[in-house]
Structure formats: structure tokens, C-alpha cells
C-alpha positions in Angstrom: 2.6 7.6 -16.0 4.7 6.7 -13.0 3.4 5.5 -9.6 4.9 3.8 -6.6 4.6 0.5 -5.0 5.7 -1.0 -1.6 6.0 -4.7 -2.0 7.7 -7.7 -0.3 8.5 -9.3 -3.7 11.6 -8.9 -5.6 11.4 -7.3 -9.0 13.9 -6.3 -11.6 13.7 -3.3 -14.0 11.2 -4.2 -16.8 9.4 -6.8 -14.9 5.6 -6.8 -15.0 4.1 -6.5 -11.6 0.6 -7.7 -10.7 -1.3 -8.2 -7.4 0.0 -10.9 -5.1 -3.7 -11.5 -4.1 -2.8 -11.4 -0.4 -3.9 -7.9 0.9 -7.2 -9.1 2.3 -5.5 -11.9 4.3 -3.5 -9.3 6.1 -6.4 -7.2 7.3 -7.9 -7.2 10.8 -11.5 -8.3 11.0 -12.9 -4.8 10.3 -10.7 -4.5 7.2 -12.1 -7.9 6.0 -15.6 -6.9 6.7 -14.9 -3.5 4.8 -13.7 -5.5 1.7 -16.9 -7.6 1.7 -19.0 -4.4 1.8 -16.9 -2.8 -0.8 -17.5 -5.8 -3.1 -21.2 -5.7 -2.4 -21.5 -1.9 -3.1 -19.2 -1.5 -6.0 -20.6 -0.4 -9.3 -20.7 -3.0 -12.0 -18.0 -1.0 -14.1 -15.6 -0.9 -11.2 -13.1 -3.7 -10.4 -13.0 -6.0 -7.5 -10.2 -4.6 -5.4 -8.9 -8.1 -4.7 -8.1 -8.5 -8.3 -6.1 -5.3 -8.6 -2.6 -4.1 -8.2 -2.6 -1.1 -5.9 -0.2 1.7 -6.5 0.5 5.1 -4.8 0.3 8.3 -6.8 2.8 10.0 -4.5 6.3 8.8 -3.6 6.0 10.5 -0.2 3.0 8.4 0.7 4.6 5.3 -0.7 7.6 5.8 1.5 5.5 6.3 4.6 3.6 3.0 3.8 6.9 1.2 3.0 8.4 2.3 6.4 5.8 0.3 8.2 6.6 -2.9 6.3 9.1 -5.6 7.3 10.8 -7.1 4.4 9.5 -4.5 1.9 11.0 -2.9 -1.1 10.0 0.3 -2.8 9.5 0.4 -6.5 8.7 3.1 -9.2 6.2 1.6 -11.7 5.3 2.7 -15.2 1.6 2.5 -16.1 -0.4 3.0 -19.2 -3.0 5.6 -18.0 -5.7 3.9 -20.2 -5.4 0.8 -18.0 -6.2 2.6 -14.8 -9.4 1.1 -13.4 -10.0 3.2 -10.4 -8.5 5.9 -8.3 -9.7 6.1 -4.6 -8.7 7.7 -1.4 -7.1 5.4 1.2 -7.8 8.0 3.9 -11.4 7.4 3.3 -10.9 3.6 3.5 -9.0 3.9 6.8 -11.9 5.9 8.2 -14.4 3.4 7.0 -12.4 0.5 8.5 -12.4 2.4 11.9 -16.2 2.9 11.7 -16.8 -0.8 11.0 -14.5 -1.6 14.0 -16.8 0.7 16.0 -19.9 -1.3 15.0 -21.1 1.1 12.2 -22.0 0.2 8.6 -20.9 3.2 6.6 -22.5 2.6 3.2 -22.4 6.3 2.2 -18.6 6.3 2.7 -18.2 3.2 0.6 -20.2 4.9 -2.2 -18.0 7.9 -1.8 -14.9 5.9 -2.4 -16.4 4.3 -5.5 -17.4 7.7 -6.8 -13.8 8.8 -6.5 -14.5 11.4 -3.8 -11.6 12.5 -1.5 -11.1 13.6 2.0 -9.3 16.8 3.0 -6.1 14.7 3.3 -6.3 12.3 0.3 -3.9 9.3 0.0 -4.8 8.2 -3.5 -4.4 4.6 -4.4 -4.5 3.6 -8.1 -6.1 0.3 -9.0 -5.1 -1.6 -12.1 -4.2 -5.1 -13.3 -0.4 -4.6 -13.8 2.5 -2.2 -14.4 6.1 -2.3 -15.4 8.8 -1.8 -12.8 11.1 1.1 -13.8 13.4 0.8 -10.7 13.7 -0.2 -7.2 14.1 2.9 -5.1 16.9 2.5 -2.6 15.9 3.2 1.0 18.6 3.4 3.7 18.0 2.5 7.4 18.0 6.1 8.3 15.4 7.0 5.7 13.2 4.2 6.7 13.5 5.1 10.3 12.7 8.7 9.7 9.6 7.8 7.7 8.5 5.3 10.3 8.7 8.0 12.9 6.7 10.4 10.7 4.1 7.7 10.0 3.6 6.3 13.4 5.3 8.5 15.9 7.6 5.7 16.9 11.3 6.0 16.7 13.4 3.0 16.0 16.2 2.9 18.6 18.0 -0.2 17.4 18.5 -1.5 13.9 17.0 -4.8 14.9 13.7 -3.0 15.6 13.0 -3.2 11.8 13.9 -6.9 11.6 14.0 -6.6 7.8 15.3 -9.6 5.9 15.6 -7.4 2.7 18.3 -5.3 4.4 20.9 -7.8 5.5 23.2 -5.1 6.8 20.6 -4.5 9.5 21.0 -8.1 10.8 23.5 -7.7 13.6 23.6 -11.5 14.1 24.7 -12.2 10.6 28.3 -13.4 10.2 30.6 -12.8 7.3 33.1 -15.2 5.9 
């Protein structure tokens, strides 16, 4: 099966990709609290999210997520379907994080995630230990800008708005010899 990954690391075709074990560090406080609750509520047979590589089931969703990253790359990843540990709805997670930020403790929503229930607008994340990179998907400045506008409503007006070290042609201060 093929899935998609937005990642700041550099991989080549055939490389095994695993979690960088950094996603929790990047969360705001509500997101960190949510991950603690996710661990407390997870069924014994389910994995700890912090131990998992998270992939997107749809390329369109991966492109939207990628557009919000600085220094990110987009990959197509091959996965043995028998190695999938969980599939969950990121839309539900985003709603749970917002509820926690508002002072709520949405245990039922956490249980729904672990049962694999989806919202009316699901964004499916696939949890597993590793996959194999099939290819890096090239993304032009124009594509990234269009997806960012779609994802956030923000339009990039200057190439330096991205400040993306993985796209050196965007760096207007670079000199060539």
C-alpha cells in the first residue's frame, strides 16, 4: 500500500523511514496534554503514538500539511498493510486539542479515536513503525503557495515568506559562483 509523509529529513528511494520521535515536542500545551490523555486511554493492543511513524492516506491531505511546514519534503511511502497498527482521524484529534485548550477533558472523543471512528470530514493518519520511501514528490513554490492558501487562507506574497531551506531557489539572498 502507498501512503504519504511530510518530513524535514532527507530520504532516498528505498530508505526505511521511521519516526523521528519529535512530534510531541512541537505541540502547544494543549497538544501535549492531549498526547498524555491518549496514552492513558489507549487500549492495550494499540501503539503509543510517540513510537509510531504517522503517514497520510491521501496525497491531497499530505500536500496541505506539507504546505504549512518550513523545510519539509513530501514522500510517497510503501507500507506492508499487515504492519499498520492503527488508523485514526486527525480531524477528531484537532477537535480534541481545541477542547483541551478550552479547559475540557474530552475522554469520549479520545475513545472514539482509538475505536477508529471518523468525523464527517476525516483526515486519516496511519500509525506504524516504518515504511519504505518510494519517491520524493517534487513540490514547486507555486504548488506549495497554492496549498498553503487552501490550508490556511494565507497567501504567500513573497518567496521569502516560506523561508524554506530545502528549496534553495527560494532564498533570494543566496549568491552563485
